[in-house]
C-alpha positions, 0 to 999 in steps of 0.5 A, spaced: 497 271 391 492 270 385 497 275 381 501 271 377 507 276 380 507 272 386 514 268 388 514 262 392 518 262 398 523 257 396 525 261 390 527 267 394 532 262 398 539 264 396 542 260 390 546 255 394 539 252 396 538 250 389 545 246 387 542 240 389 535 238 385 533 233 390 534 237 396 531 243 393 525 240 391 524 237 398 525 244 401 520 247 396 515 242 398 516 244 405 515 251 404 509 250 400 505 249 406 507 256 408 505 258 401 498 255 402 497 259 408 499 266 405 494 264 399 489 263 404 491 270 408 492 274 402 485 272 398 482 273 405 484 280 405 483 281 397 476 279 399 475 284 404 473 290 399 468 286 397 464 286 404 467 293 405 466 297 398 460 301 396 457 295 393 458 290 398 450 289 399 450 286 392 454 280 394 452 274 398 457 272 403 461 266 401 460 263 408 453 264 409 448 259 406 444 261 400 437 260 404 440 263 411 435 269 410 435 276 411 436 277 418 442 272 417 445 276 412 444 283 415 448 279 421 453 277 417 455 284 414 454 287 421 459 282 424 464 283 419 464 290 420 465 290 427 471 285 426 474 290 422 472 296 427 476 292 432 483 293 428 482 300 429 480 299 436 473 302 435 466 300 437 460 302 434 455 306 438 449 303 440 445 309 437 447 307 430 442 301 431 443 294 427 438 295 421 440 297 414 441 304 416 446 302 421 449 298 416 450 304 411 453 308 417 458 303 419 460 302 412 461 309 411 465 310 417 470 304 415 471 307 409 473 314 412 477 311 418 484 312 415 482 319 414 479 320 420 485 317 424 490 321 420 486 328 423 485 326 430 487 331 435 485 337 430 479 341 430 477 339 423 478 332 424 474 332 431 468 336 427 468 331 421 468 325 426 462 328 430 458 330 424 459 322 422 458 320 428 451 323 429 449 323 422 449 330 421 448 333 414 453 338 411 449 344 412 450 350 416 444 349 420 446 342 422 454 342 423 457 345 430 462 350 431 468 349 435 471 355 438 478 355 441 478 360 446 485 363 445 482 365 438 477 370 442 482 374 446 478 379 452 473 374 454 474 372 461 474 364 460 480 365 455 485 366 461 485 358 461 489 355 457 488 349 452 480 350 453 475 350 448 467 350 447 463 346 442 457 350 440 452 345 437 445 347 434 439 345 437 436 342 431 431 336 431 437 331 432 439 333 439 432 335 442 432 328 446 436 329 452 439 322 451 442 325 444 445 331 448 448 327 453 451 322 448 454 329 444 457 331 451 460 324 452 463 324 445 467 330 447 469 327 453 472 321 449 475 324 443 477 331 445 485 331 445 487 329 452 490 336 453 484 340 451 478 341 456 472 342 452 465 343 454 459 342 449 453 348 449 447 347 445 445 353 442 439 356 437 441 355 430 439 362 429 445 364 433 450 362 427 446 366 422 446 372 427 454 372 427 455 370 420 462 372 421 464 365 424 463 362 418 469 366 414 476 367 417 479 373 415 485 372 411 490 377 407 492 376 400 499 374 398 501 381 397 497 386 401 496 393 400 495 398 406 488 398 404 488 390 405 491 390 411 486 395 414 481 391 412 484 385 415 485 388 422 478 391 422 475 384 420 479 381 425 477 385 430 469 384 428 470 377 429 474 377 435 468 381 438 463 376 435 467 370 438 466 374 445 459 375 444 458 368 443 462 366 449 458 371 453 451 369 451 452 362 454 447 360 459 445 354 462 437 353 460 433 347 458 426 347 456 420 345 461 420 338 459 427 337 460 427 340 467 427 337 474 420 337 477 418 336 484 412 331 485 408 334 479 408 339 473 409 346 476 403 349 472 399 344 477 398 346 484 403 349 489 409 345 488 414 349 485 420 347 480 426 348 484 430 350 478 426 355 476 422 352 470 429 349 467 433 355 468 439 353 472 443 358 477 449 361 473 452 364 479 
């Protein structure tokens, strides 16, 4: 190691190996080969932070010629991040691109990967990963809402155990059909294996109308009778709002994303067999 605290392998042997100076020198020289390998490995690990830290783009990769050019530099950074991502068994999505913005998103993911992996399987971890994956801003309008159905007793759908609905605001990010399909695939891939999760895209105004969703009722540490009554009332209101949210889900797509026969329904006699984007709900 570069640190002066590094102890050579030969020095870690039992004292009996040092009784014969000539033999010890021979063993020290032989183990010195392993010391050199350790130096190379540890120095490589120490240098990783230079490529993964916030100021990584301020440094030129040591293995890259100075006249390599912009594309080679960007490719070197991308290759390094891809290699590190494989350590945690992850492949970056193609939608992140290979430009500078994609490089920034890769670095952010790797910087947060340890925390994300610790939270895997939890609602908080799932939402954090979803927001990072799709580059959502930490805003009420952008962030999705994960409803575990057991939290809304009374709705017919909550009779099924281990089910959940991910409500995603239909903002500009998810206007393209491909992005909505990608969000659905994300839920299939990263939701806990024992949870059946569906994805619903909703009008952002829905969250504003049901503002109670953003605040879970809580009790103070030493509640009074009034506190308890208020808590029960807030809990009942929240459950009613959650049921309203679940029951309001319908399968609707816009005109542009609907399935048409031969030509647009606004022209001629050919009809959209999905009734202008509205899917059958029964």
